[in-house]
N, C-alpha and C positions, 0 to 999 in steps of 0.2 A: 505492500500500499504506499503512495506517495507521499510528500509532507503535506501535500496541498487535500487530501481525502481525509488526513490523520486530523486536520484541524477543521474540518465542517463538522467531522461527527464527533471530536469533543467539545464543538460549539454548541452540536445540536444535543449531546446530554446537558448540558449546563444548562441552556433553556428550557428543558422538560418540567412539568411542573411536579412537585413532592410527590404526590397523591401516584404518578403513574410511572417513578424514578426505582418505586420497589411494589412490592404486592402486599396489598391492606391484608392486614388481620382484624379482626374483628370478634371481641369476644360477646355472646350472647349469653343474659343471665336470666333465665325463664323461672316463671312462678311455681308451675306444676306439670309436666310432662303428660301426667294423669290425664287432666283434663282434657278433655275432648277440642275446644276450640284451640286451645295453647296448644295443642299437637299438631294442629292445622297451620296455627300460625309458623310453627317452628320450620314445615314440610318447607312452605310458600318462602321463607326467606331463607332457606338452604338451597333452596332451587334459585332464586336469584342472584346471592353470591356466587352459586356457580357459574352461572351465567356470566357475572362479571369478573372471572378469577380472581375472587376474594377469599381470600381465607378465613372460615368462620370456626369458632368452636363452641360450642352450645354444652349448657351446664343445667341443671335441676336442680332446683331448691329445693322439692316437695315440700313446699308449705311450709319452710322455715326461713324465717327472716337471718337467723344467725347462721344459718348456712348459705343464704342470697348475699349477707356482707363479705363473706370469708371468701366466695367465687370472684366477687368484684375487686377484690383485694387482689386475689390471685394474677386475676387478668391484669392487672395494674405493673404487678409486680413483673410479669410477663411482657410488659412493654408494648398491648396491643395498640392499636391505630385510632381504635373506637370501643366503646363498650354498648351493647341495644340489652336494656332492660325493662323484664318486664316482671314487675315487682308485686312480691307478696304481701307486700302493707302499702297502702299508699301514704299513708302517713307517718311509715318507718323507713323514709329513703336520705333521710339527712348526711348520716354517716358515710354511706355513700354515694353521696352527690360531694361534700365533702373532700374525701379521697382524691375519686376523679379532680376535683378542679385542682386540688392541691399537686395532682400529677400532670395537669392541663393536656387532659384526655376527653376530647368528648364524650358525651352521654344522651346516650337516646332514648326515652320511654316510649315503651308502645304498647297499644291495647289498656294500659292503666294507667290512666293519667296521677302524678304526684300529684298531692294538694300543697306543697308547697311553689313556691315561687321560683321558676327556673333562670338560672344565672347564665354567663357568658359560655360556651361553648354545651348549651343543653338544648334539648327540645321534645317535644312530643307528636307521636304521630300515632293517632287511634279515632274513635269517632265520641260523638258527645251522647255519654250516659244518660242524662236525663231524657232528650231526646229519642232515644229510643226505648225509653220506660214509657214515655208519654206516647209514641207512635203504636205503641202494643197495646195497649192499654185503650187507646181512642179506637183503634179497630177491634178488639174484643167488647169494646161497649157496645159498639154498634150492631154486633151479631148477637149481643144478647137483650136488643132492642133498649137497652138505657133503665134496665130494670135488673136487680137480683144481688145476692153475697157473691162478696170475691175472697177468694183464700189467696194469701202471696207467699210464694215460695221464695225466699232471699239466699243468696247469695253470702260468699263468707263476709262477714261484716268489718274485716279489715281493707277488704279492698273500695274504693271509691264506686266503681259502677253498683256494686250492691246496694250500696246506701243511696245512690241519684237516681239510680232505677224504681225501688222501692218509692221513694218518693213522687215522683214523676207517677207512677203507679197510685198510689194514695191521692194527690192534688188531683189526678185524672176522675176519680169514683169521685170525690168532693164534690165535685160538678154539678153533678145529678141526683135529683132529692129521692129518688127512688133506688138508687145502690150503694152497699155501705161493705167496709171490708170487716170480714166477719172472723177470719184467723190468719196469723201472719208468724213464720218462725224459719229459721234459716237452716238452710239444706245442705251448706257446705259449696254448692256447687254440682253437686254428685246424685245422680241416678240414683243409688242404693239407699243414701242418707233422702230422696224424694219421697223413696215409696213406703221408708219408715216413718216419717213425718206424716203423710199423706194419710196413711191409713190407721193414725192415730186422730185426726183430725176428723174421720170418717164414725170412728168409734164413738165420739164426742157426742156423735146426734146433732150437731149444727147445722144447720141446709145451707148448700155452698151451690153456687149455680156455676160458677165459673172460676179457675185456676191462673193464675199469672204467675207466671216462675220468672228469675232474673235470667235462666239461660235455659236452652232445650234439654241439657242431661235431667236439668229437674223437672220438667215439662214432660218429657218420656217415664221418668219414674213415676210421675203425677198419675200418668195414664195406665200403668202398668198397676200401681195401687187401686184406682178406679176400675180396672177391669176385675181384678179379683174381685171386688165388691158388687159387680151387678150394677156400676152405678155409672155407664156410657153414656148418658145423656149430659155433665158436665161438661163444661169447654174448657179448653183448656189451652195455654198461649206461651208462648217460650220467646227467646233471644238468640240468633245465633245465625241460624238459616243452615246446620249443618247436615252433613249428606241423609243421617239416619233419622234428622227431622222430615227431612221432605218426603221420605217415605210415610211416614207416621201421619205426614197431610195426604200424598197419595190415598192411604187406605182408611183416611176420611175420621181419624181419633183424634189429630192435633187440628185444631180450629187453626192456627195460625202462626207464623215467627215473625221475628224482623231478621231480616238479613246483616250481619257482619260481616265484613267484606276484610277476609284475614288474608286475601292474598294486596289487596290494594293496602292494608297495614305492612304488612310483612315486606312487600316492594319498597314501600314509603319509608320502612325504618331505616333499611339499605339504603335508599336513596339520601334520607338526608343524614346519613352517619357521613356518608362520602361529601356531602356540600357542606358540612360542620367542619369536616377534616380540611377541605380546600379553604373553608372560608367562604365562599359562595351563597351558603342559604341567606333567605332574605327575611323569613319568619321562623319562628319557634314552635308555630303548631300547623300541623300537615290535619287536618279535618277528613275523614273517610264518611260518605254519607252514608246513611241506614235506609233498607226499603223492607217494606210491609211485604210478606209470603203468603199466599193464600191457595189455595186448591186449584184457583182461577191462574194463577200463575207461576206456579212452582216450576215447572218444567224448564223455564228460563234459566234455573240455579242448578241445574244436575249437575252442570259441569265445575261449579264455583265449590269455593271451601272443601276441599275434596286434599286428599294426603297424599 
């Protein structure tokens, strides 16, 4: 290679952006792989990282805040270029935020919005939990002809979306004089937990006309309990739009769900991480819209939210 070609090569290397000069490494700390939507979110992020030639390392906190803190600290010690965090506890994130700030590593929250102010090199990618609960309950109320008793299956109360979705459901019900909340309990996002909670409600003897669940897994658990008790007339709604939920809608057992876009959130989180690394992001928030799914349109979502 002659001197002129060497000089041109050196110049090109010097002008290349830092993010292109080496392979990016992103650490992803997820709340719990066992949660169906989180599992789908993980797959979507992994697919996007593979497409973008980004090295991703995924860790499962198994619902334990202390474990997640250690995982984030390990990512920092490894010198990753960015961290994507799906927090176990949306109020218990300060230690991780402080550690990332001290190390000057971008921190991108996904799916679960932290309940503290985001500082420099931080961003959130996800959907508006309050809006999701509102859309769910308005659609369910319409199917109930705006009258009847509603039970609410809540997710883990350490999560912002459980509290916000529940608040939105209660606010919608309060608008209609012939509707009221008769039961409310957490089933920790889990199908089996929801079976137990719903079975307990049915044994109590309270009249329940509909169940609004904070996610699809709990909605499916409720349907299973109702089926065991011969209460198939009770309307059930969920949030997420998982493949299992679509099957229950197809079979006429789930009244509706609210589509939460795992691909939009997963791809968005990776895109936002790259932008924050490069310093090209214009906003701290990337909002991914919801859509109501019923038997009339469920086929449109068949190829979405897949693992």
